[in-house]
Structure formats: C-alpha cells, structure tokens
MARVO-630460 format. One record per residue (C-alpha): residue in one letter; x, z, y negated. Coordinates in Angstrom, 2 decimals, padded with zeros to 5 digits, always signed. Example, Ala and Ser with C-alpha at 12.3 -4.5 7.8 and 13.67 -1.06 7.14 Angstrom:
R,type,xx,zz,yy
R,A,+012.30,+007.80,+004.50 $
R,S,+013.67,+007.14,+001.06 $
***
This chain:
R,type,xx,zz,yy
R,M,-015.06,-020.02,+002.58 $
R,Q,-014.22,-016.35,+002.75 $
R,S,-017.20,-014.16,+003.63 $
R,A,-018.23,-011.39,+001.27 $
R,P,-017.34,-007.79,+002.12 $
R,S,-020.35,-005.61,+002.94 $
R,K,-021.29,-002.72,+000.67 $
R,T,-020.55,-000.23,+003.47 $
R,D,-017.11,-001.70,+004.09 $
R,P,-014.09,+000.03,+002.45 $
R,Q,-013.10,-003.44,+001.24 $
R,A,-016.15,-003.37,-001.04 $
R,L,-014.18,-001.03,-003.30 $
R,Q,-011.48,-003.65,-003.74 $
R,A,-011.42,-006.06,-006.66 $
R,V,-009.52,-009.16,-007.73 $
R,H,-007.70,-008.63,-011.03 $
R,V,-006.89,-011.85,-012.89 $
R,I,-004.36,-012.00,-015.73 $
R,D,-004.19,-015.37,-017.51 $
R,D,-004.34,-016.31,-021.20 $
R,D,-006.39,-019.42,-020.37 $
R,Q,-010.00,-018.32,-020.86 $
R,A,-011.42,-021.35,-019.05 $
R,L,-009.36,-020.55,-015.96 $
R,R,-010.34,-016.88,-016.11 $
R,V,-014.00,-017.88,-016.15 $
R,A,-013.49,-020.34,-013.28 $
R,L,-011.66,-017.79,-011.12 $
R,D,-014.23,-015.13,-011.94 $
R,S,-016.97,-017.47,-010.69 $
R,L,-014.98,-018.47,-007.60 $
R,F,-014.22,-014.93,-006.48 $
R,R,-017.74,-013.64,-007.19 $
R,S,-019.17,-016.54,-005.18 $
R,V,-017.62,-015.06,-002.03 $
R,G,-018.52,-011.46,-002.83 $
R,Y,-015.45,-010.03,-004.58 $
R,A,-015.64,-007.76,-007.60 $
R,V,-013.57,-009.30,-010.39 $
R,H,-011.84,-008.03,-013.54 $
R,T,-010.18,-010.52,-015.89 $
R,F,-007.57,-009.96,-018.61 $
R,G,-006.00,-012.23,-021.21 $
R,S,-002.62,-010.50,-021.15 $
R,A,-000.50,-008.00,-019.25 $
R,A,-001.02,-005.53,-022.10 $
R,D,-004.80,-005.73,-021.68 $
R,F,-004.44,-004.98,-017.98 $
R,M,-002.12,-002.02,-018.61 $
R,A,-004.56,-000.62,-021.17 $
R,S,-007.39,-000.71,-018.62 $
R,D,-008.24,+001.84,-015.94 $
R,R,-007.55,-000.69,-013.19 $
R,V,-003.78,-000.31,-012.75 $
R,A,-004.04,+001.96,-009.71 $
R,A,-007.25,+000.40,-008.40 $
R,A,-007.73,-001.09,-004.95 $
R,G,-007.44,-004.84,-004.60 $
R,C,-004.99,-007.50,-005.69 $
R,L,-003.59,-009.10,-008.83 $
R,V,-003.72,-012.83,-009.57 $
R,L,-001.02,-013.25,-012.18 $
R,D,-000.02,-016.23,-014.31 $
R,I,+003.70,-016.73,-014.88 $
R,R,+003.45,-017.81,-018.52 $
R,L,+001.73,-015.10,-020.54 $
R,P,+001.84,-014.01,-024.18 $
R,G,+004.46,-011.28,-024.56 $
R,I,+006.01,-010.32,-021.23 $
R,S,+006.25,-013.07,-018.61 $
R,G,+004.41,-012.79,-015.31 $
R,L,+007.64,-012.39,-013.34 $
R,D,+008.91,-009.65,-015.66 $
R,F,+005.52,-007.96,-015.50 $
R,Q,+005.61,-008.10,-011.69 $
R,A,+008.98,-006.31,-011.80 $
R,K,+007.65,-003.77,-014.32 $
R,L,+004.72,-002.92,-012.05 $
R,A,+007.06,-002.42,-009.09 $
R,D,+009.31,-000.14,-011.15 $
R,A,+006.23,+001.88,-012.15 $
R,G,+005.23,+002.33,-008.51 $
R,V,+002.17,+000.09,-008.73 $
R,T,+001.60,-001.25,-005.22 $
R,M,-001.22,-003.75,-005.86 $
R,P,-000.33,-007.01,-004.05 $
R,V,+000.44,-009.88,-006.43 $
R,I,-000.42,-013.58,-006.22 $
R,L,+001.52,-015.66,-008.73 $
R,M,+000.32,-018.92,-010.24 $
R,T,+001.79,-021.33,-012.76 $
R,G,+001.51,-024.83,-014.13 $
R,H,+005.24,-024.97,-014.82 $
R,G,+006.83,-023.54,-011.69 $
R,D,+010.25,-024.31,-010.26 $
R,I,+012.23,-023.23,-007.23 $
R,P,+014.11,-020.34,-008.92 $
R,M,+010.80,-018.95,-010.20 $
R,T,+009.25,-019.19,-006.76 $
R,V,+012.22,-017.54,-005.07 $
R,R,+012.30,-014.69,-007.61 $
R,G,+008.58,-014.04,-007.27 $
R,M,+008.57,-014.10,-003.48 $
R,K,+011.66,-011.90,-003.24 $
R,A,+009.88,-009.40,-005.49 $
R,G,+007.09,-009.23,-002.93 $
R,A,+004.50,-011.74,-004.13 $
R,V,+001.94,-012.64,-001.48 $
R,D,+001.88,-016.29,-002.56 $
R,F,+003.00,-018.57,-005.39 $
R,L,+000.38,-021.21,-006.23 $
R,P,+001.08,-024.18,-008.52 $
R,K,-001.69,-025.22,-010.91 $
R,P,-003.94,-026.97,-010.21 $
R,F,-004.50,-025.30,-006.84 $
R,R,-007.13,-025.79,-004.16 $
R,E,-009.86,-023.17,-004.29 $
R,Q,-009.44,-022.48,-000.59 $
R,D,-005.71,-021.90,-001.02 $
R,M,-006.47,-019.27,-003.66 $
R,L,-009.15,-017.64,-001.50 $
R,D,-006.80,-017.57,+001.48 $
R,A,-004.09,-015.94,-000.64 $
R,V,-006.53,-013.35,-001.96 $
R,A,-007.79,-012.57,+001.56 $
R,T,-004.19,-011.97,+002.68 $
R,A,-003.49,-009.79,-000.35 $
R,M,-006.65,-007.75,+000.17 $
R,A,-005.72,-007.14,+003.81 $
R,Q,-002.25,-005.98,+002.76 $
R,D,-003.75,-003.64,+000.16 $
R,Q,-006.21,-002.20,+002.67 $
R,A,-003.49,-001.60,+005.29 $
R,A,-001.14,+000.01,+002.76 $
R,R,-003.84,+002.34,+001.45 $
R,L,-004.87,+003.40,+004.95 $
R,E,-001.22,+004.11,+005.78 $
R,R,-000.77,+006.20,+002.63 $
R,E,-003.97,+008.10,+003.31 $
R,G,-002.79,+008.80,+006.86 $
R,S,+000.56,+010.08,+005.59 $
R,Q,-001.15,+012.32,+003.06 $
R,D,-003.40,+013.72,+005.77 $
R,L,-000.38,+014.40,+008.00 $
R,R,+001.40,+016.13,+005.11 $
R,S,-001.66,+018.32,+004.49 $
R,R,-001.75,+019.35,+008.15 $
R,F,+002.00,+019.99,+008.16 $
R,E,+001.55,+022.35,+005.21 $
R,T,-000.70,+024.54,+007.41 $
R,L,+002.18,+025.23,+009.85 $
R,S,+004.13,+028.45,+009.70 $
R,T,+007.82,+028.32,+008.86 $
R,R,+008.75,+028.71,+012.53 $
R,E,+006.29,+026.01,+013.61 $
R,R,+007.81,+023.62,+011.08 $
R,E,+011.31,+024.42,+012.31 $
R,V,+010.25,+023.76,+015.90 $
R,M,+008.47,+020.51,+015.03 $
R,T,+011.48,+019.25,+013.11 $
R,R,+013.81,+019.96,+016.03 $
R,V,+011.44,+018.49,+018.62 $
R,A,+011.60,+015.23,+016.62 $
R,T,+015.38,+015.12,+017.09 $
R,G,+014.90,+015.09,+020.86 $
R,K,+015.93,+018.69,+021.52 $
R,M,+014.53,+020.56,+024.50 $
R,N,+012.80,+023.93,+024.20 $
R,K,+015.91,+025.66,+025.53 $
R,Q,+018.12,+024.07,+022.88 $
R,I,+015.67,+024.88,+020.09 $
R,A,+015.48,+028.47,+021.30 $
R,F,+019.27,+028.70,+021.05 $
R,D,+019.28,+027.16,+017.55 $
R,L,+016.65,+029.59,+016.25 $
R,S,+017.80,+032.63,+018.26 $
R,L,+014.41,+032.92,+019.93 $
R,S,+013.23,+032.99,+023.53 $
R,E,+012.18,+029.77,+025.22 $
R,I,+008.63,+031.07,+025.76 $
R,T,+008.35,+031.80,+022.03 $
R,I,+009.40,+028.23,+021.27 $
R,K,+006.74,+026.94,+023.66 $
R,I,+004.10,+029.00,+021.87 $
R,H,+005.21,+027.76,+018.45 $
R,R,+005.27,+024.17,+019.68 $
R,G,+001.79,+024.48,+021.18 $
R,N,+000.40,+025.98,+018.00 $
R,A,+002.05,+023.28,+015.88 $
R,M,+000.71,+020.48,+018.07 $
R,R,-002.81,+021.95,+017.88 $
R,K,-002.70,+022.26,+014.09 $
R,M,-001.31,+018.74,+013.70 $
R,G,-003.88,+017.28,+016.08 $
R,A,-001.22,+015.89,+018.42 $
R,K,-002.62,+015.29,+021.91 $
R,T,+000.75,+014.50,+023.47 $
R,L,+004.40,+015.24,+022.80 $
R,A,+004.85,+011.57,+021.93 $
R,D,+002.15,+011.89,+019.25 $
R,F,+003.88,+015.02,+017.94 $
R,V,+007.22,+013.26,+017.66 $
R,K,+005.67,+010.20,+015.99 $
R,M,+004.03,+012.45,+013.40 $
R,A,+007.36,+014.11,+012.65 $
R,E,+008.99,+010.71,+012.25 $
R,T,+006.22,+009.58,+009.89 $
R,L,+006.78,+012.71,+007.81 $
R,K,+010.55,+011.99,+007.88 $
R,L,+011.35,+015.57,+008.86 $
R,T,+015.01,+016.54,+008.90 $
R,V,+016.80,+019.70,+009.99 $
R,E,+018.04,+021.57,+006.95 $
***
C-alpha cells in the first residue's frame, strides 16, 4: 500500500477530499486514506464542499458522479471554470463510455467504477497528489520569478524581454537607442537580480514569464 507522507514533507499539507452522498462509502474511504497517512475531509454534496474552506486547499478530490443537486461531471466543469486546480478522481456505480470520455477530457486523473479495488483508488490518489504537488511548485516558482522581475528597472525589463527574442546586444542597443556597453550593464544587472547564472537561464526565465516586446 501507499506509504504515509512524513510530517516534514510538503505532501503532509495535502488532503484527500471526498464528495459522495453515500455515508457508508464516505466512512470507508476516510478509513482507507487515513490508514496510509493521508488527511481526509468528507462531504455529502458539492454544496457542502463549496461552503467549506477547502476549495483552494492542497490535495485531490474524489468525486462521485451521481450527487444530489449538481452532478459530479457538471461540478467538475464548474470547478475548472472557477479556476480550481485540485486534481479530480471520478467514481460511479452507473458509469458509461460517454461519461468516462467527458470526465477524462475535462482532466480527471482517473475514472473508477464502483465497486473498485482499494489499491486502484490509492494508486489514483497517489497520482493525483503528485500532480497537485508539481503544479503548486510550478506556480510558486512562477510567482517567485514574477516577484524578482518586479525588482528590475524599466530598462532592465526592456533588455530582458529583447534578450528572450534572441536579439544580440548590438541589436538591442539599436532598438533602445543606447550604447552596446550600456546594454551589457543592464543585462548583467538584470541577470544578477533574477538569479540567472547563465544566459540560457535568463532566457528560460523570460519564457516562463511570457515576456513580449510592447
């Protein structure tokens, strides 16, 4: 079975969020996930989940297709429209191919028919947790890059943006009506502030920030 995340591991902040109107299944899944070390939050409906403080939390969502009120598939779409990025695992006792296709196209990690093997559910959750962790690390990295970019002067930003397009110092100097040595100074300062050790790092950062010449 899946090993439990340690308390010092960033994954320890993640939780499995279960939405199913079947109380017996909620209890069973709560026990299963806690047995391998996951924090668990269970909800009887999509409305209960939305009313909680867990919508933007780290982790994944185990979502039943047939729910009171909004269906699981419609709720999955609603979450995506709202910008909620928590990975979703769908489950149902009445699934069909169109349902499966719709759920997977909408980005579901897995679609498990009831009754499912415990290990299949644990494997799906492990995959979803890894996706959530990777996505959060990527967003944090982008936010850090954006914060560093904000420390650049206007000229340094202009130089960085043009370096990312593949222009040489001489060409950038012509574009900005500056001397080539001035461009080199601005580029050096920008690379230092951004923490770029090489020109390749500098260009990759600019691409991550999606910088464009205005």
